[in-house]
C-alpha positions, 0 to 999 in steps of 0.5 A: 493062581495064588489063593490068600486071603478069602480071594483067588488071584490066576492069569489065564493062557490067554494072558487075561487078570482075573480075580475072585472073591471067595469070602461069602457063599458064591464066590463074586468076581471082582477084577478082571482084565487083560495084562497087555490092556494093562501094560499098554494102559499104564507104561506102553510097553516099558515094561515088556520090553527084554533085550535080545540077549534075555528069555522069560524061563518062568512067570508067576504072580505073586501076591504081596502082604499088602496084597498088591499084585505082582508078575514076576518073569524069572529071565535067561541068558541062554548061552552063559546060563545067567539068571535074573527076575523083573518085577512089575505090580499088575494089581492096582497097579501096572508098574515097575518094581525096583524094591521089595522093601521089607519083605523076602518074595517066596515064587514058589508059594506065590507070596510075600513075607515080612522079614523081620516075621521069619527068621532067617530071611533077607529083606527084598531078596527072592527064593526059589526052588530049582536048579541054576548052572552046575547047583541042581536042585535047591533054595536060592536066593536072588538078592534084588539089590545086588543082582547076584543069585546064591545057593543056599547051604542050610536053610530050615523053614520049618517053623513057617511050614514055608517048605510043604506044598499048597493045594487049593480044591474049592468046595463049590456047591450049588443051593 
């Protein structure tokens, strides 16, 4: 689930993608569709296929600077521990994404940012926390173009406050 610009974007355990608008007095559902239906309508099964050697370790929704919604799958090859990512746009139209352009994807926060607005971020890259192989508990960067991953030795995000957890606690009252 991602909350951005008074909108809540989420996918349920039943694979239903929904957008709720919280900008008015009463939240309004502005979009809802099954993810499987979106995939079939736009691409058949092309974006959903994985080779036998990969499995999806984690799936997250991400909202871009322009309001597009991405489904980001972190994939893993269990024997080698190699990780990769597959990114598909799910809203407004389902399609596979092969570049993030001048944006960096902050996976843990579920958003993208323009790299020219945050010093030290690299374009067309995915930043995420976790572990990878023998490297444990750090911030990693995955270059979307080269498909290479590295552990960041130093990453100071205090100037943009990206390191703090975000909690979504809606305050809904009946009138």
